[in-house]
C-alpha positions in Angstrom: 21.3 -27.2 -101.4 20.0 -29.3 -98.5 16.4 -30.2 -97.8 14.4 -32.5 -95.5 11.5 -34.2 -97.3 8.5 -35.7 -95.5 6.5 -38.5 -97.2 3.8 -40.9 -96.1 3.2 -44.5 -97.0 0.1 -46.6 -96.8 0.2 -50.3 -96.1 -2.8 -51.5 -97.9 -3.8 -54.4 -100.2 -3.8 -51.8 -103.1 -0.4 -50.3 -102.5 -0.7 -46.5 -102.9 3.0 -45.7 -102.9 4.6 -42.7 -101.3 2.8 -39.3 -100.9 4.6 -36.0 -100.5 3.8 -34.3 -97.3 6.2 -31.4 -97.0 9.7 -30.0 -97.6 12.0 -28.2 -95.1 15.2 -26.3 -95.5 16.2 -27.2 -91.9 15.4 -30.3 -89.9 11.9 -29.9 -88.7 10.9 -30.0 -85.1 8.4 -32.4 -83.6 6.0 -29.4 -83.2 6.2 -28.5 -86.9 5.7 -32.1 -87.9 2.7 -32.6 -85.6 0.9 -29.8 -87.4 1.4 -31.5 -90.7 0.6 -35.1 -89.8 -2.0 -34.4 -87.1 -0.2 -36.6 -84.5 1.3 -35.8 -81.1 4.7 -34.2 -80.7 5.8 -37.3 -78.8 4.8 -39.5 -81.8 6.7 -37.2 -84.2 9.8 -37.2 -82.0 9.8 -40.9 -81.5 8.6 -42.3 -84.8 9.3 -39.7 -87.5 12.4 -37.9 -86.3 13.7 -40.9 -84.3 13.2 -43.2 -87.3 11.4 -46.0 -85.6 9.1 -46.5 -88.6 5.4 -47.0 -87.7 3.5 -47.6 -84.5 1.5 -50.8 -84.6 -1.2 -51.2 -85.8 -1.1 -48.1 -88.0 -1.5 -48.6 -91.7 0.0 -45.2 -92.5 3.5 -44.2 -91.5 5.8 -41.3 -92.3 9.4 -41.0 -93.6 11.7 -38.0 -93.1 14.6 -38.0 -95.4 17.6 -35.7 -95.8 18.9 -34.8 -99.3 22.0 -32.9 -100.1 23.2 -31.8 -103.6 
């Protein structure tokens, strides 16, 4: 089984940990991600799919991870 898992993290004094945002059986497109995270497709392509982390000065960022069992 292969899945892509989207989580979000909050950089805050009171660390909140990771939050589950969604799971996908195929690598999601920027368009799919933009609907979930309410960000532009360009942001999703560059920072989520492209793995650049977060865009300063955001305190919330998203992580897309691939899991295979």
